[in-house]
C-alpha positions in Angstrom: 19.9 6.9 -6.6 21.4 6.3 -3.2 21.0 2.7 -2.2 20.0 1.5 -5.6 22.5 -1.4 -5.6 21.2 -2.5 -2.2 17.6 -2.4 -3.4 18.1 -4.5 -6.5 20.3 -6.9 -4.7 18.0 -7.4 -1.8 20.3 -6.0 0.9 18.2 -3.1 2.2 17.5 -3.4 5.9 13.8 -3.0 6.1 11.9 -3.1 9.4 10.9 -6.6 8.3 14.5 -7.7 8.9 14.8 -6.1 12.4 15.8 -8.5 15.2 16.7 -7.9 18.8 17.7 -10.5 21.5 14.7 -12.1 23.2 12.3 -11.0 20.5 8.8 -12.5 20.5 6.2 -12.5 17.7 2.7 -11.1 17.7 -0.5 -11.9 16.1 -3.9 -10.1 16.5 -7.3 -11.7 17.0 -9.9 -9.8 15.0 -13.7 -9.6 15.2 -15.6 -11.7 12.6 -18.6 -9.4 12.9 -19.0 -5.8 11.7 -20.9 -4.6 14.8 -21.4 -6.5 18.1 -21.2 -6.2 21.9 -18.5 -8.2 23.5 -20.1 -10.3 26.3 -17.1 -12.4 27.3 -13.4 -13.0 26.5 -11.7 -16.2 27.7 -8.0 -16.4 27.2 -7.1 -19.1 29.7 -6.5 -21.8 27.1 -4.4 -19.6 24.9 -2.2 -18.6 27.8 -1.3 -22.3 28.3 -0.4 -22.9 24.7 3.3 -23.7 23.9 5.5 -20.7 23.4 2.9 -18.1 24.5 4.5 -15.3 26.5 1.6 -12.9 26.9 -2.0 -12.5 25.9 -3.3 -8.9 25.8 -7.0 -7.9 26.1 -8.9 -4.7 27.0 -8.9 -5.6 30.7 -5.1 -5.1 30.8 -5.6 -1.4 30.3 -7.7 -1.2 33.5 -4.7 -2.1 35.7 -2.9 0.6 37.7 -0.1 2.1 35.7 -1.5 0.7 32.5 -1.3 2.7 29.2 -4.3 4.5 27.9 -6.6 2.3 25.7 -7.7 4.9 23.2 -5.7 6.8 20.7 -6.1 8.6 17.4 -4.6 11.2 15.1 -7.3 13.8 15.8 -9.9 12.2 18.0 -9.1 9.5 20.6 -11.8 7.2 19.4 -9.8 4.1 18.4 -9.2 1.4 21.1 -5.9 -0.5 21.1 -8.1 -3.5 21.7 -11.9 -3.6 21.9 -13.5 -4.2 25.3 -17.1 -3.2 25.1 -18.0 -3.7 21.4 -16.5 -4.1 18.0 -17.2 -1.7 15.2 -16.0 -3.4 12.0 -15.2 -7.0 10.8 -11.5 -7.0 11.6 -11.5 -4.8 14.8 -8.7 -6.0 17.1 -10.0 -7.8 20.2 -6.9 -9.6 21.6 -3.2 -9.9 20.8 -0.7 -12.7 21.5 3.0 -12.7 21.9 4.8 -16.0 21.5 8.2 -17.4 20.7 7.3 -18.0 17.1 4.7 -16.5 14.8 3.2 -19.9 14.3 2.7 -20.4 18.0 1.0 -17.0 18.3 -1.3 -17.8 15.4 -2.2 -21.1 17.1 -3.0 -19.4 20.4 -5.4 -17.1 18.7 -7.6 -20.1 17.8 -7.9 -20.9 21.5 -9.3 -17.5 22.6 -13.1 -17.6 23.1 -15.1 -14.5 22.5 -18.8 -14.1 23.2 -20.4 -11.7 20.8 -23.9 -10.2 20.8 -24.5 -9.1 17.2 -25.8 -5.6 16.6 -27.3 -4.0 13.5 -24.6 -2.5 11.3 -24.4 0.3 8.8 -22.4 -0.7 5.8 -22.4 2.6 3.8 -22.8 6.3 4.1 -26.4 6.2 3.0 -27.2 3.6 5.7 -25.4 5.5 8.3 -27.2 8.7 7.5 -30.7 7.1 7.4 -33.2 8.1 10.0 -32.9 5.8 13.0 -29.6 4.3 11.9 -27.7 2.3 14.5 -24.9 4.5 16.1 -21.4 3.3 15.5 -20.3 5.4 18.5 -22.8 6.1 21.2 -20.6 8.7 22.9 -18.8 11.6 21.2 -15.1 10.8 21.2 -12.6 13.2 22.9 -10.2 15.3 20.8 -6.5 14.9 21.4 -5.0 17.6 23.7 -2.9 18.8 20.7 -5.6 18.9 18.1 -5.9 21.1 15.1 -7.1 24.7 15.4 -8.9 24.8 12.0 -11.1 21.8 12.8 -14.5 22.6 14.4 -16.3 19.8 16.1 -19.8 20.9 15.3 -21.4 18.4 17.6 -22.2 14.9 16.8 -25.3 14.3 14.7 -26.0 10.6 14.5 -23.1 9.0 12.7 -21.6 12.2 11.4 -18.2 12.5 13.1 -17.0 15.9 11.9 -17.9 18.5 9.3 -16.0 21.0 7.2 -17.8 24.0 5.7 -16.7 26.6 3.2 -18.6 29.8 2.4 -17.6 32.2 -0.4 -19.7 34.8 -2.0 -23.5 34.7 -2.3 -24.4 31.2 -3.6 -28.1 31.8 -4.0 -27.6 35.0 -5.9 -25.1 33.1 -8.1 -27.6 30.4 -9.0 -30.3 33.1 -9.6 -28.1 34.7 -12.2 -27.2 31.4 -13.9 -28.8 30.5 -17.2 -28.1 26.8 -16.6 -27.9 24.7 -13.5 -26.4 21.2 -13.5 -26.7 18.7 -10.6 -25.1 15.3 -10.5 -23.9 12.8 -8.0 -20.5 11.0 -8.2 -19.2 8.0 -6.3 -15.7 6.7 -5.5 -15.1 3.4 -3.7 -12.8 2.5 -0.9 -9.5 1.1 -2.1 -6.4 -0.3 -0.4 -2.9 1.0 -0.4 -1.3 -2.4 -1.4 2.2 -1.4 -0.4 4.8 -4.1 -1.2 6.0 -4.1 2.5 3.3 -4.7 5.1 3.0 -2.8 8.4 5.9 -3.9 10.6 6.6 -2.8 14.2 9.2 -4.0 16.7 8.8 -2.6 20.3 10.7 -3.1 23.4 11.2 -1.5 26.8 14.4 -0.7 28.7 13.0 0.3 32.1 10.5 3.1 31.3 12.1 3.9 28.0 10.3 2.5 24.9 12.1 1.9 21.6 10.0 1.2 18.5 11.3 0.3 15.0 8.5 0.9 12.6 7.6 1.2 8.9 6.0 4.5 9.5 5.9 7.7 7.4 5.6 9.9 10.5 8.1 8.9 13.3 7.4 12.0 15.4 3.7 11.6 15.2 4.1 8.0 16.3 6.4 9.1 19.1 3.9 11.6 20.4 1.0 9.2 20.3 2.9 6.6 22.2 4.1 9.1 24.8 0.5 10.2 25.4 -0.6 6.6 25.6 2.0 5.6 28.2 1.8 8.9 30.0 5.5 9.7 29.7 7.6 12.5 28.3 8.3 12.3 24.6 12.0 11.9 25.3 11.1 8.5 26.8 9.9 7.2 23.5 12.4 6.5 20.6 11.1 5.7 17.1 13.5 4.4 14.5 12.5 4.1 10.8 14.5 2.0 8.4 13.8 2.4 4.7 10.2 1.3 4.1 8.7 -0.5 1.1 6.0 2.0 0.1 3.5 4.0 2.2 1.1 6.1 0.0 -0.4 7.6 3.2 -1.3 4.2 4.7 1.7 4.4 7.2 1.2 7.9 8.4 0.3 8.5 12.1 0.1 5.6 14.6 -1.4 2.4 13.3 0.0 -0.8 14.9 2.6 0.7 17.1 0.1 1.1 20.0 -0.9 -2.6 20.1 2.7 -3.8 19.7 4.0 -1.5 22.4 1.2 -2.5 24.8 2.0 -6.1 24.2 5.7 -5.5 24.8 4.7 -3.7 28.0 2.7 -6.7 29.3 5.2 -9.3 28.1 8.2 -7.4 29.3 10.0 -8.7 26.3 10.5 -7.3 22.8 7.6 -7.9 20.5 7.6 -7.8 16.7 4.4 -7.6 14.6 4.4 -8.3 10.8 0.9 -7.8 9.4 -0.3 -10.6 7.1 -1.5 -9.4 3.7 -5.2 -10.1 4.4 -5.0 -8.0 7.5 -3.5 -5.2 5.5 -6.8 -5.0 3.8 -8.5 -4.5 7.2 -6.0 -1.9 8.5 -6.8 1.3 6.5 -8.5 2.3 3.2 -8.9 5.2 1.0 -12.2 7.0 1.8 -15.2 6.0 -0.2 -17.0 9.2 -1.2 -20.4 10.4 -2.4 -20.3 13.9 -3.9 -23.4 15.8 -4.8 -22.5 18.7 -7.0 -24.7 21.5 -8.3 -23.1 24.2 -10.5 -24.6 27.3 -12.1 -23.3 28.5 -15.5 -24.0 31.6 -17.6 -25.0 31.2 -21.3 -21.4 32.1 -22.4 -20.0 29.3 -20.2 -18.9 31.2 -17.1 -19.1 29.4 -13.8 -21.2 31.4 -11.4 -22.0 29.2 -8.4 -21.2 25.8 -7.0 -23.0 24.0 -4.1 -21.4 20.8 -3.0 -22.2 18.1 -0.4 -19.4 15.7 0.2 -19.8 12.5 2.3 -16.6 10.7 3.1 -16.9 7.3 4.6 -14.6 7.4 7.6 -15.2 3.8 8.6 -15.4 2.8 12.2 -12.8 5.3 13.5 -11.7 8.8 12.5 -8.0 8.4 12.0 -7.2 11.5 10.0 -10.7 12.0 8.5 -11.4 15.4 10.1 -8.3 16.7 8.2 -9.0 14.9 5.0 -12.6 16.0 4.6 -11.3 19.6 4.8 -8.8 19.1 1.9 -11.1 17.0 -0.1 -13.9 19.4 0.6 -12.4 22.7 -0.6 -10.8 20.8 -3.6 -14.3 20.3 -5.1 -14.2 23.9 -6.2 -11.4 22.8 -8.6 -8.8 25.0 -10.2 -11.6 27.4 -11.3 -12.5 31.0 -10.5 -16.0 30.5 -9.2 -17.2 33.6 -7.3 -19.9 31.9 -5.2 -19.2 28.6 -3.5 -20.8 26.6 -0.7 -19.3 23.4 0.4 -20.3 21.0 3.2 -18.0 18.1 3.7 -18.7 15.4 6.2 -16.9 12.5 7.8 -19.4 9.7 8.4 -18.9 6.7 10.7 -19.8 3.3 9.3 -19.2 -0.3 10.4 -16.3 -0.7 7.9 -12.5 -0.6 8.3 -11.1 2.8 9.1 -10.3 5.2 6.2 -7.3 7.5 6.3 -4.6 9.2 4.3 -4.2 8.0 0.8 -2.1 9.4 -2.1 -4.0 12.4 -3.3 -5.7 13.0 0.1 -9.3 13.5 -1.0 -8.4 15.2 -4.2 -8.9 12.1 -6.4 -12.5 11.8 -5.2 -13.1 15.6 -5.6 -11.5 15.7 -9.1 -13.5 12.7 -10.3 -16.6 14.7 -9.5 -15.8 18.2 -10.7 -13.9 17.2 -13.9 -16.6 14.7 -14.9 -19.2 17.5 -14.5 -17.1 19.9 -16.4 -17.2 17.7 -19.5 -20.9 17.0 -19.0 -21.6 20.7 -18.8 -19.5 21.6 -21.8 -21.4 19.1 -23.9 -24.7 20.4 -22.8 -23.6 24.0 -23.5 -22.1 23.1 -26.9 -18.7 24.4 -25.9 -15.4 22.6 -26.5 -14.3 21.1 -23.2 -10.8 22.6 -23.4 -12.2 26.1 -24.2 -14.8 25.7 -21.4 -12.0 25.1 -18.9 -9.9 27.9 -20.3 -12.7 30.4 -19.7 -12.9 29.5 -16.1 -9.4 28.4 -14.9 -7.8 30.3 -12.1 -5.1 32.8 -13.3 -2.3 34.5 -11.4 -3.9 37.0 -9.0 -7.3 35.3 -9.0 -9.0 34.4 -5.7 -9.6 30.8 -4.9 -12.7 29.6 -3.0 -10.8 29.8 0.3 -10.1 33.5 -0.2 -6.4 33.2 -0.9 -4.8 34.8 -4.0 -3.1 32.6 -6.4 0.6 33.6 -6.7 1.2 31.0 -9.4 -1.3 29.7 -11.9 -0.1 27.4 -14.7 -3.3 25.5 -15.4 -3.9 26.9 -18.9 -0.4 25.8 -20.1 -0.8 22.4 -18.4 -4.2 22.0 -20.1 -3.0 23.0 -23.5 0.1 20.7 -23.3 -1.8 17.7 -22.3 -4.5 18.3 -24.9 -1.9 18.6 -27.6 -0.1 15.4 -26.4 -3.1 13.3 -27.5 -4.2 15.6 -30.4 -7.4 16.2 -28.4 -9.0 18.4 -31.0 -8.7 15.8 -33.8 -11.1 12.8 -34.0 -12.3 13.0 -30.3 -14.6 10.1 -31.0 -14.0 7.5 -33.7 -15.8 4.3 -34.5 -13.1 1.7 -35.2 -15.6 -1.0 -36.2 -19.1 -1.9 -35.3 -18.1 -3.1 -31.8 -15.2 -0.8 -30.9 -15.1 2.9 -30.4 -12.2 5.3 -29.4 -12.6 8.4 -27.2 -10.4 11.1 -25.7 -10.7 12.9 -22.4 -8.7 15.2 -20.2 -8.7 16.8 -16.7 -6.9 19.5 -14.6 -6.6 19.6 -10.9 -5.2 21.5 -7.9 -4.0 20.0 -4.7 -2.8 21.6 -1.5 0.1 20.5 0.7 0.1 20.3 4.6 -0.2 23.9 5.9 1.0 24.9 8.4 4.0 22.5 8.6 7.5 22.3 10.1 10.7 20.6 9.0 14.0 20.9 10.8 17.4 19.6 9.6 20.9 19.4 10.9 24.2 18.8 9.1 27.9 18.2 10.1 30.8 18.7 7.8 33.7 16.5 9.0 37.4 16.9 8.6 37.7 14.3 5.9 35.3 16.3 3.7 32.3 14.1 4.3 28.9 15.5 5.1 26.5 13.9 7.7 22.9 14.8 7.1 20.4 14.4 10.0 16.8 14.3 8.8 13.6 12.6 9.9 12.3 12.4 6.3 11.5 8.8 5.5 13.0 7.0 2.5 10.1 4.8 1.2 11.2 4.1 -2.4 10.5 7.6 -3.7 14.2 8.6 -3.7 13.9 11.2 -1.0 17.4 10.7 0.5 19.0 10.9 -2.9 17.4 14.3 -3.6 18.1 15.5 -0.1 21.8 14.5 -0.5 21.9 16.5 -3.8 20.4 19.6 -2.2 22.8 19.3 0.8 25.8 18.9 -1.4 25.2 21.7 -3.9 25.9 24.8 -1.7 29.1 23.1 -0.4 30.5 22.1 -3.7 30.6 18.5 -2.6 30.0 15.3 -4.7 26.9 13.4 -3.6 29.1 10.5 -2.8 30.5 12.5 0.1 27.0 12.8 1.7 25.6 10.4 4.2 21.8 10.8 5.0 20.8 9.2 8.2 17.6 7.2 8.7 15.0 8.8 11.0 15.6 8.2 14.7 13.7 10.5 17.0 16.5 10.3 19.6 19.0 11.9 17.2 17.4 13.3 14.1 15.5 16.7 14.2 11.8 17.1 13.9 9.9 16.6 10.7 6.1 16.7 10.6 5.6 13.8 8.2 6.9 12.3 5.0 3.7 12.8 3.0 1.7 15.5 1.1 4.4 15.7 -1.6 6.3 18.1 0.7 9.7 16.5 1.4 11.8 17.9 -1.4 10.4 21.4 -0.9 10.2 21.5 2.9 13.1 19.3 4.1 15.1 20.3 1.1 14.7 23.9 2.0 15.7 23.2 5.6 18.8 21.3 4.5 19.8 24.1 2.0 19.5 26.6 4.9 21.7 24.4 7.1 24.3 24.0 4.2 24.6 27.7 3.9 25.4 28.1 7.6 28.2 25.6 7.1 29.3 27.3 3.9 29.7 30.6 5.6 31.7 29.1 8.4 33.9 27.2 6.0 34.6 30.2 3.7 35.5 32.3 6.8 38.1 29.7 7.9 39.5 29.4 4.4 39.5 33.2 3.8 41.7 33.6 6.9 44.1 31.1 5.6 44.2 32.5 2.1 44.1 36.1 3.3 41.1 36.9 1.1 37.5 37.9 1.8 35.0 35.0 2.0 33.1 36.7 -0.8 36.1 36.1 -3.1 35.9 32.4 -2.6 33.8 29.6 -4.1 33.3 25.9 -3.3 33.7 23.3 -6.0 34.7 19.7 -6.2 35.5 19.5 -2.5 37.8 22.5 -2.6 37.8 26.2 -1.6 38.9 28.2 -4.7 39.7 31.8 -5.1 37.4 33.3 -7.8 39.3 34.0 -11.0 42.4 32.1 -9.7 41.5 28.4 -10.0 45.0 27.3 -9.0 44.8 29.0 -5.7 42.8 26.5 -3.7 42.6 24.4 -0.6 40.9 21.1 -0.1 38.2 20.9 2.6 40.4 18.5 4.7 43.3 21.0 4.3 41.2 23.8 5.7 40.2 21.6 8.7 43.8 20.5 9.3 45.4 23.9 9.1 42.7 25.5 11.3 42.6 22.6 13.8 38.8 22.4 13.2 37.2 19.1 14.1 33.8 19.6 12.3 31.4 22.4 11.3 27.7 22.1 12.0 24.7 23.9 10.7 20.9 23.8 11.3 18.1 24.8 9.1 14.3 24.9 9.2 11.3 25.5 7.0 8.1 26.6 8.8 5.0 27.5 6.9 2.0 29.4 8.2 -1.7 29.2 7.3 -5.0 27.5 8.2 -8.7 28.0 7.5 -11.4 29.5 9.6 -13.5 26.6 10.8 -16.8 28.5 10.3 -16.2 29.9 6.7 -13.3 27.9 5.3 -11.5 31.1 4.5 -7.8 31.6 5.0 -4.6 30.0 3.7 -5.2 26.4 2.7 -1.8 25.7 1.2 1.7 27.1 1.3 1.8 26.4 -2.4 -0.5 24.6 -4.8 0.3 21.5 -6.7 -1.0 21.9 -10.3 -1.5 19.0 -12.7 -3.3 17.8 -15.8 -3.7 14.6 -17.7 -5.3 13.3 -20.9 -6.2 9.9 -22.1 -7.3 8.0 -25.2 -9.3 4.8 -24.6 -11.0 2.2 -26.7 -14.3 0.6 -25.5 -15.6 -2.7 -26.6 -19.3 -2.0 -27.0 -20.2 -5.6 -26.8 -18.5 -6.4 -23.5 -18.1 -2.9 -22.0 -14.4 -3.5 -21.4 -12.2 -0.4 -21.5 -8.7 -0.4 -23.0 -6.4 2.5 -22.2 -4.2 3.2 -25.3 -2.5 6.5 -24.5 -2.1 8.5 -21.2 -0.2 11.8 -20.8 0.2 13.5 -17.5 1.9 16.7 -16.6 2.7 18.6 -13.4 4.0 22.0 -12.6 7.3 21.3 -10.9 8.9 24.7 -10.5 12.4 23.4 -10.4 13.3 19.7 -10.8 16.2 18.5 -8.7 16.5 15.0 -10.1 14.7 14.5 -13.5 15.0 10.7 -13.5 13.4 10.4 -10.1 10.8 13.0 -10.9 9.7 11.1 -14.0 9.5 7.8 -12.0 7.4 9.5 -9.4 5.0 10.7 -12.1 5.0 7.3 -13.8 3.9 5.8 -10.4 1.1 8.3 -9.9 -0.1 7.8 -13.5 -0.2 4.0 -13.1 -2.1 4.5 -9.8 -4.7 6.6 -11.7 -5.2 4.0 -14.3 -5.7 1.3 -11.6 -8.2 3.4 -9.7 -10.1 4.4 -12.8 -10.7 0.8 -14.1 -10.0 -1.8 -11.4 -9.7 -1.1 -7.7 -12.6 -1.4 -5.3 -13.0 -3.0 -1.9 -16.3 -5.0 -2.0 -18.3 -5.5 1.1 -21.2 -7.9 1.7 -23.1 -7.2 5.0 -20.0 -5.4 6.3 -17.7 -8.3 5.5 -14.9 -7.6 3.0 -15.1 -10.2 0.2 -11.8 -9.5 -1.6 -9.1 -9.2 1.1 -6.3 -10.6 -1.1 -4.4 -9.9 -4.3 -6.2 -12.7 -6.1 -9.6 -11.1 -5.8 -8.6 -7.5 -5.4 -7.6 -6.2 -8.9 -4.8 -3.8 -9.5 -3.2 -2.7 -12.7 -0.8 -5.3 -14.2 1.7 -4.9 -17.0 -0.8 -6.1 -19.6 -3.1 -3.3 -18.6 -0.5 -0.6 -19.4 -1.2 1.7 -22.4 1.1 1.4 -25.4 1.9 5.0 -24.9 2.4 6.4 -21.4 4.0 9.8 -21.2 4.9 12.1 -18.3 6.0 15.7 -18.5 6.9 18.4 -15.9 6.6 22.1 -16.4 9.6 24.0 -15.0 10.0 27.7 -14.3 12.9 29.7 -15.5 15.6 31.3 -13.2 15.8 30.6 -9.5 12.6 28.7 -9.4 11.0 27.2 -6.3 10.6 23.5 -5.9 7.0 22.1 -6.1 5.8 18.7 -5.0 5.3 16.0 -7.6 4.6 12.7 -5.8 0.8 12.9 -5.9 0.0 15.5 -8.5 -0.7 13.4 -11.5 -2.8 10.7 -9.9 -6.2 12.5 -9.6 -6.4 13.9 -13.1 -5.6 10.6 -14.7 -8.7 9.0 -13.1 -10.9 11.8 -14.3 -9.3 12.0 -17.8 -10.0 8.3 -18.3 -13.6 8.8 -17.2 -14.1 11.6 -19.6 -12.5 9.6 -22.4 -15.0 6.8 -21.7 -17.9 9.2 -21.7 -16.8 10.6 -25.0 -16.5 7.1 -26.5 -19.9 5.8 -25.4 -21.9 9.1 -25.3 -22.9 8.7 -21.6 -21.1 9.3 -18.3 -20.1 6.6 -15.8 -20.3 8.4 -12.5 -19.3 5.5 -10.2 -15.7 4.2 -10.0 -14.2 1.9 -11.0 -15.3 2.0 -14.7 -16.1 -1.7 -14.9 -17.6 -3.4 -18.0 -20.9 -3.7 -16.3 -21.1 0.0 -15.5 -20.1 0.9 -19.0 -22.9 -1.3 -20.5 -25.4 0.1 -17.9 -24.5 3.7 -18.8 -24.9 3.0 -22.5 -28.3 1.5 -22.0 -29.6 4.0 -19.5 
């Protein structure tokens, strides 16, 4: 892996290490209340504190020439700093820049805020109740460059946006069904818990703003800041060093707006490093309530599905209008259901904002539909594997969005993961009077961002080295290693000859985002195209020197070689020297098309579908309710694997995430106040929680196969597989995550 030595030796230059002359340090003052009017803000004492350079409040945005105060990925509903009211406990109200971080923190204590508490809504149910307090009194404005496939149906109470899908005749499907099953499933909010916190360093040189940030989406941040400051995009430069994990929590603008605004007022560079407890208030995975009704024929054929999905968006929308679409249509699952109706809602509450999270709504969806699949199979007396096989999408089948499946590997994935845990043998075993073993499995489909755009540029220099310009972010997933491999292969160069630049919007070409398991396929495709441009130019130069056709040449080991005559060769530097060529450049791009009709949900949801499955074997202590995971197997369709070692590590990471979400992770609120904003009280999987047997596998295609994403594919099915294994063990479903001992005992006794 490129940079492996630097990582293990602690020499990676993360944003955390960034320093510029004259740099000040920022801290943010946050609301202690989940919902309140701001009656007064007094910063006079703080401004006199030692080392304080600037104190920023909402009133600063009212000055002539000031930046805009509201921003957002889809809707401009999030204030940089609150001025009229706060909407969650942790909402930013003021920010301080000081010579040291300690001085900034001390100044926060001197700011006096007068609050008038307001009734708060702490859950989707409370937000949707008749007469519920409104989180936002006025409908927020969409960004000028919003998304064509999002319909703003008109604000109804605390419902922010809605996605709807209509396929077939749902009522006729239910009328033809012999059995109808209706259940409700719950997923909690969880935190990303990246090793590196959010870090931003912002400074101005005249009107030009430069930001160094731990973001997954440098161009999205650039565009948001350009809109905010009312300048051309070229006036904003975003630099992204390697980042220490993202998982979706660092997509789009997060703390860049407040840091840049503070630098604008201070007229000095400002650096913000978010404390860990404030990370828990920055962004969460969406809590979700999913009500699912499914009609089935006597022979086990799925005929109709009607779903209402309520995603808790928190106080601001962030990317919720996009996520509820993906999470919404995903509730159809990888099944050929002819009649589907889905209504998916983003609901405002007085809780921290929810946004992109690894799996992007599919974890919540799969938890519901795969739990229900096992429950229906048991009620119908059909083996759960066979029940799925009868209904899984096949090649040429039509998905609920109307698109035809070009590839369908779910049956093979299902069979392989079932065989891995010997699913058909001893599915439930009493080990002793207090301990029982159970097995479960799950299959999922997940889309990738569609439409999307990735551009790449490369330059082959006279010494045979290759410079790769890309805005794809290296965040520990090994992206730059894989991109270097893909760039080197068509040119016959060793990976050691390739240098992959860090994203810098002043120099590196546009990439939509490093997320959605798209980088290897999208940016890798763009780099491959650019490499072939350089290859053609290089072969033409060498062909003229060797007096042969370019088609008679090949590139290997940094040399141009005549096919069939390995001794007739020129090194790449020789070609450059003899042709007096300084460098050869090439550009490439991958642009995908698609989108869904906002009224019907019909269209192209995904350029290609990520396909995965998982199985689990658990033991449950019937006395305490504690669940022990003994064996997990996860598998994903990969198409073509570029780097097997990194692919397996990606899948290991997703699998561990799934175990953690299934059994441990949950943000707990009391009256809108987060009670576990630290790594002492917020439980994540530890080494002692790992199963004795953890296996990952990828399914590759033969021949010149396409690359498919792997980064998120095996997270959602692991959660559902563990849930189904627990249900098999105790004979009752646990429909609310995480599967705590208390919930296990409650399910057994219900």
